[in-house]
Residue frames as qw, qx, qy, qz and C-alpha x, y, z in Angstrom:
[[0.287, -0.529, 0.537, -0.591, -70.83, -84.32, 6.49],
 [0.924, -0.114, -0.196, -0.308, -71.94, -87.94, 6.42],
 [0.707, 0.247, -0.558, 0.359, -68.47, -89.01, 7.51],
 [0.094, 0.271, -0.534, 0.796, -68.97, -87.30, 10.89],
 [0.453, -0.614, -0.640, -0.088, -71.16, -87.65, 13.91],
 [0.135, -0.694, 0.199, -0.679, -71.84, -84.94, 16.42],
 [0.624, -0.269, -0.661, 0.318, -70.92, -85.78, 20.00],
 [0.371, -0.908, -0.168, -0.102, -71.70, -83.84, 23.18],
 [0.245, 0.766, -0.429, 0.412, -68.70, -81.77, 24.27],
 [0.594, -0.572, 0.450, -0.344, -68.86, -83.45, 27.68],
 [0.968, 0.008, 0.251, -0.003, -68.07, -86.78, 26.00],
 [0.511, 0.774, -0.355, 0.113, -64.91, -85.52, 24.31],
 [0.904, -0.387, 0.087, 0.159, -62.07, -87.86, 25.26],
 [0.682, 0.553, -0.114, 0.465, -59.17, -86.16, 23.49],
 [0.592, -0.526, -0.118, 0.599, -56.13, -84.58, 25.10],
 [0.289, 0.949, 0.121, 0.046, -55.98, -80.92, 24.01],
 [0.351, -0.783, 0.424, 0.290, -52.34, -80.59, 25.11],
 [0.556, -0.095, 0.725, 0.396, -51.32, -83.34, 22.68],
 [0.483, 0.656, 0.561, 0.146, -53.81, -82.42, 19.97],
 [0.164, 0.986, 0.040, -0.013, -52.84, -78.74, 19.82],
 [0.282, -0.841, 0.429, 0.172, -49.23, -78.72, 20.94],
 [0.479, -0.314, 0.768, 0.286, -47.95, -81.91, 19.30],
 [0.491, 0.358, 0.761, 0.226, -50.36, -82.86, 16.53],
 [0.020, -0.156, 0.211, 0.965, -51.31, -79.29, 15.50],
 [0.344, 0.612, 0.668, -0.245, -54.61, -78.05, 14.12],
 [0.191, 0.311, 0.427, 0.827, -55.93, -76.10, 11.18],
 [0.112, 0.555, 0.420, -0.710, -57.81, -72.92, 12.04],
 [0.189, 0.301, 0.668, 0.653, -60.27, -72.19, 9.22],
 [0.172, 0.594, 0.398, -0.677, -62.62, -69.32, 8.50],
 [0.324, 0.443, 0.634, 0.545, -64.61, -67.93, 5.60],
 [0.049, 0.674, 0.234, -0.699, -65.45, -64.35, 4.65],
 [0.430, 0.664, -0.146, -0.595, -67.05, -63.08, 1.45],
 [0.913, 0.364, -0.047, -0.180, -66.77, -66.52, -0.14],
 [0.453, 0.607, -0.613, 0.223, -63.05, -66.97, 0.55],
 [0.900, -0.434, -0.009, -0.036, -61.97, -69.89, 2.74],
 [0.414, 0.623, -0.578, 0.325, -58.50, -70.14, 4.22],
 [0.867, -0.488, -0.097, 0.004, -56.83, -72.12, 6.94],
 [0.218, 0.729, -0.563, 0.322, -53.57, -71.98, 8.84],
 [0.769, -0.127, -0.582, 0.234, -51.73, -74.47, 11.00],
 [0.256, -0.739, 0.286, -0.553, -51.48, -73.63, 14.69],
 [0.676, -0.060, -0.674, 0.292, -49.86, -75.22, 17.72],
 [0.060, 0.027, -0.484, 0.872, -50.93, -72.59, 20.27],
 [0.514, -0.327, -0.277, -0.743, -54.32, -72.52, 21.91],
 [0.020, -0.039, 0.888, -0.459, -56.46, -74.31, 24.39],
 [0.472, -0.399, -0.612, -0.493, -59.90, -75.45, 25.50],
 [0.147, -0.133, -0.728, 0.656, -61.92, -74.93, 28.62],
 [0.102, -0.747, -0.655, -0.057, -64.86, -72.98, 29.94],
 [0.159, -0.074, -0.135, 0.975, -65.42, -69.24, 29.98],
 [0.377, 0.013, 0.008, -0.926, -68.56, -67.27, 30.73],
 [0.655, 0.049, 0.583, -0.479, -70.33, -70.55, 31.46],
 [0.841, 0.469, -0.011, -0.268, -69.84, -72.09, 28.00],
 [0.839, -0.110, 0.361, 0.392, -67.41, -74.61, 26.50],
 [0.257, 0.939, -0.129, -0.190, -64.77, -72.63, 24.65],
 [0.831, 0.101, 0.138, 0.529, -61.58, -72.79, 22.62],
 [0.036, -0.946, 0.104, 0.305, -58.97, -70.10, 22.35],
 [0.805, 0.316, 0.217, 0.453, -56.48, -69.55, 19.55],
 [0.260, -0.750, 0.138, 0.592, -53.72, -67.09, 18.70],
 [0.652, 0.555, 0.365, 0.364, -53.16, -65.46, 15.31],
 [0.371, -0.351, 0.107, 0.853, -50.62, -62.86, 14.22],
 [0.297, 0.718, 0.110, -0.620, -51.75, -59.73, 12.37],
 [0.095, 0.513, -0.636, -0.569, -49.82, -60.78, 9.27],
 [0.261, 0.081, 0.956, 0.110, -51.84, -63.97, 8.67],
 [0.296, -0.098, -0.521, -0.795, -54.49, -64.03, 5.95],
 [0.392, -0.395, -0.831, -0.017, -56.68, -66.31, 8.08],
 [0.165, -0.370, -0.477, 0.780, -56.90, -63.47, 10.63],
 [0.216, 0.094, -0.235, -0.943, -58.64, -61.26, 8.06],
 [0.472, -0.210, -0.722, -0.461, -61.22, -63.97, 7.47],
 [0.391, -0.399, -0.747, 0.360, -61.82, -64.61, 11.17],
 [0.046, -0.269, -0.235, 0.933, -62.16, -60.86, 11.76],
 [0.352, 0.068, -0.347, -0.867, -64.83, -60.77, 9.02],
 [0.587, -0.184, -0.726, -0.308, -66.75, -63.80, 10.26],
 [0.597, -0.516, 0.261, -0.557, -68.66, -64.88, 13.35],
 [0.970, -0.131, 0.174, -0.103, -67.58, -68.52, 13.02],
 [0.261, 0.662, -0.701, -0.056, -64.38, -70.52, 12.73],
 [0.979, -0.118, -0.116, -0.119, -63.31, -74.14, 13.02],
 [0.234, -0.649, 0.723, -0.022, -60.47, -76.04, 14.60],
 [0.925, 0.246, -0.181, -0.227, -59.73, -79.15, 12.57],
 [0.436, -0.573, 0.693, -0.013, -57.55, -82.01, 13.81],
 [0.795, 0.409, -0.393, -0.216, -55.98, -84.75, 11.69],
 [0.946, -0.206, 0.078, 0.239, -53.89, -87.86, 12.11],
 [0.125, -0.901, 0.314, 0.271, -50.56, -86.05, 12.50],
 [0.547, -0.289, 0.695, 0.367, -48.42, -88.86, 11.07],
 [0.525, 0.474, 0.651, 0.275, -50.50, -89.09, 7.90],
 [0.215, 0.899, 0.313, 0.217, -50.91, -85.33, 7.49],
 [0.544, -0.601, 0.011, 0.586, -47.63, -83.90, 8.85],
 [0.400, 0.055, 0.407, 0.819, -46.42, -82.63, 5.47],
 [0.023, -0.685, -0.531, -0.498, -49.77, -80.99, 4.67],
 [0.420, -0.843, -0.298, 0.157, -49.91, -79.32, 8.11],
 [0.537, -0.391, 0.150, 0.732, -46.38, -77.98, 7.64],
 [0.253, 0.302, 0.498, 0.772, -47.30, -76.55, 4.25],
 [0.178, -0.779, -0.517, -0.306, -50.54, -75.00, 5.50],
 [0.487, -0.783, -0.169, 0.347, -48.55, -73.23, 8.22],
 [0.484, -0.376, 0.277, 0.740, -45.87, -71.84, 5.92],
 [0.204, 0.309, 0.568, 0.735, -47.63, -70.84, 2.69],
 [0.165, 0.287, 0.278, -0.902, -49.91, -67.82, 2.42],
 [0.340, 0.537, 0.772, -0.001, -53.51, -68.10, 1.30],
 [0.173, 0.808, 0.033, -0.563, -53.25, -64.56, -0.02],
 [0.075, 0.613, -0.607, -0.500, -50.90, -65.76, -2.75],
 [0.311, 0.144, -0.881, -0.326, -52.21, -69.22, -3.60],
 [0.798, -0.249, -0.141, -0.530, -55.03, -71.69, -3.03],
 [0.092, -0.449, 0.841, -0.287, -53.43, -73.68, -0.19],
 [0.705, 0.025, 0.541, -0.458, -56.53, -75.80, 0.28],
 [0.843, 0.481, -0.083, -0.227, -56.59, -77.02, -3.33],
 [0.356, 0.649, -0.661, 0.125, -52.83, -77.58, -3.27],
 [0.247, -0.326, 0.821, -0.399, -53.23, -79.72, -0.11],
 [0.417, -0.107, -0.812, -0.395, -56.07, -81.69, -1.70],
 [0.077, 0.207, 0.742, -0.632, -58.40, -80.88, 1.19],
 [0.145, -0.492, -0.705, -0.490, -62.18, -80.95, 0.76],
 [0.124, -0.111, 0.317, -0.934, -64.06, -78.05, 2.32],
 [0.292, -0.537, -0.780, -0.134, -67.31, -78.80, 4.16],
 [0.129, -0.419, 0.151, -0.886, -69.43, -76.47, 6.30],
 [0.411, -0.503, -0.747, 0.138, -71.25, -76.61, 9.57],
 [0.247, -0.823, -0.381, 0.341, -73.08, -73.67, 11.13],
 [0.263, 0.964, -0.012, 0.034, -71.40, -71.33, 8.65],
 [0.330, -0.754, 0.542, 0.170, -67.85, -72.45, 9.49],
 [0.746, 0.476, -0.447, -0.130, -65.65, -74.22, 6.97],
 [0.608, -0.498, 0.618, -0.026, -63.81, -77.40, 7.96],
 [0.322, 0.496, -0.728, -0.346, -62.21, -80.31, 6.14],
 [0.917, -0.003, -0.149, -0.370, -63.71, -83.69, 5.26],
 [0.722, 0.306, -0.575, 0.233, -60.34, -85.38, 5.81],
 [0.185, -0.569, 0.501, -0.625, -60.33, -84.43, 9.52],
 [0.411, -0.139, -0.879, 0.197, -60.63, -86.75, 12.49],
 [0.239, -0.632, -0.594, 0.436, -62.05, -84.20, 14.93],
 [0.136, 0.477, 0.243, 0.834, -63.63, -80.78, 14.33],
 [0.146, -0.553, -0.533, 0.623, -64.62, -78.04, 16.75],
 [0.112, 0.648, 0.423, 0.623, -67.08, -75.53, 15.29],
 [0.348, -0.403, -0.410, 0.740, -66.77, -72.25, 17.18],
 [0.054, 0.886, 0.353, 0.295, -68.75, -69.02, 17.39],
 [0.414, 0.340, -0.258, 0.804, -66.46, -66.07, 17.98],
 [0.444, -0.741, -0.471, 0.181, -66.88, -64.63, 21.49],
 [0.226, -0.945, 0.076, 0.225, -64.01, -62.16, 21.80],
 [0.731, 0.465, -0.117, 0.485, -60.68, -60.93, 20.52],
 [0.472, -0.857, 0.073, 0.193, -57.86, -59.65, 22.70],
 [0.571, 0.721, -0.292, 0.263, -54.60, -58.18, 21.46],
 [0.820, -0.340, -0.133, 0.441, -51.45, -59.42, 23.17],
 [0.175, 0.924, -0.138, 0.309, -49.28, -56.46, 24.11],
 [0.553, 0.340, -0.565, 0.510, -45.82, -56.21, 25.67],
 [0.228, -0.430, 0.438, -0.756, -47.18, -54.72, 28.88],
 [0.855, -0.195, 0.048, -0.479, -49.35, -57.82, 29.36],
 [0.885, 0.174, -0.405, 0.153, -46.45, -60.26, 29.11],
 [0.579, -0.794, 0.158, -0.097, -44.89, -60.74, 32.53],
 [0.833, -0.272, 0.342, 0.338, -41.90, -62.84, 31.47],
 [0.111, 0.821, -0.344, -0.442, -39.17, -60.92, 29.61],
 [0.319, -0.261, 0.856, 0.313, -37.74, -64.17, 28.23],
 [0.457, 0.504, 0.732, 0.000, -41.07, -64.97, 26.54],
 [0.257, 0.899, 0.092, -0.343, -41.25, -61.47, 25.11],
 [0.065, -0.694, 0.591, 0.406, -37.72, -61.74, 23.68],
 [0.376, -0.081, 0.899, 0.208, -38.19, -65.28, 22.35],
 [0.349, 0.501, 0.787, 0.087, -41.60, -64.99, 20.70],
 [0.208, 0.918, 0.337, -0.004, -41.91, -61.28, 19.88],
 [0.553, -0.323, 0.149, 0.754, -38.47, -59.93, 18.93],
 [0.179, 0.224, 0.448, 0.847, -40.06, -58.02, 16.02],
 [0.231, 0.192, 0.344, -0.889, -43.12, -56.79, 17.91],
 [0.460, -0.031, -0.605, -0.649, -45.51, -58.90, 15.78],
 [0.312, -0.067, 0.739, -0.593, -47.96, -59.72, 18.55],
 [0.105, -0.275, -0.924, -0.244, -50.84, -62.16, 18.35],
 [0.541, -0.235, 0.042, -0.807, -54.52, -61.57, 18.81],
 [0.085, 0.043, 0.969, -0.229, -56.21, -64.15, 21.02],
 [0.543, -0.136, -0.358, -0.747, -59.66, -65.25, 19.89],
 [0.271, 0.021, 0.874, -0.402, -62.08, -67.08, 22.13],
 [0.493, -0.013, -0.523, -0.695, -64.89, -69.04, 20.58],
 [0.688, -0.094, 0.500, -0.518, -67.85, -70.88, 22.02],
 [0.017, -0.113, 0.954, 0.276, -67.76, -74.50, 20.91],
 [0.624, 0.148, 0.096, -0.761, -71.17, -74.94, 19.30],
 [0.953, 0.188, -0.053, -0.232, -70.56, -78.34, 17.73],
 [0.311, -0.547, 0.769, 0.114, -68.03, -81.15, 18.11],
 [0.869, 0.362, -0.146, -0.303, -67.74, -83.53, 15.19],
 [0.458, -0.454, 0.754, 0.129, -65.83, -86.82, 15.12],
 [0.424, 0.338, -0.699, -0.467, -65.09, -88.97, 12.11],
 [0.910, -0.060, 0.188, -0.365, -67.25, -92.09, 11.93],
 [0.047, -0.525, 0.841, 0.120, -64.94, -95.10, 12.04]]
């Protein structure tokens, strides 16, 4: 973790719309000694219940969801998208149930506060799980959204996590 420095969340200067929606992130968790990560482009950051928080969305079918459900901690890891585009695409399409995606991607696992993250990252949010909410069709007000994103009924769970540590790569 020598390549990173902790910064106060209030000093974060990144744009979460760009970071999540355009550059993507890896969501990582560990349970019973197994680490896995998945690429995500849905989520956000803000404040809930008086604490800095991040929220993410994961479908039931994802292996990473099993690990997050079994853990109290998870990380959101951000990379230089241009340099890591291929890796991020792979991490979002291959299953960690069937192969060691992390080794295949030549990522180095590090830990902070019990959450795995990757040494190759530029920015890391370490999060303590606060809540999980299942998206359901009766909660989606826009029929077009329902048809476009859930034609097979494979709804996401939304996880909210308290940001307990923000790490930035030392340059």
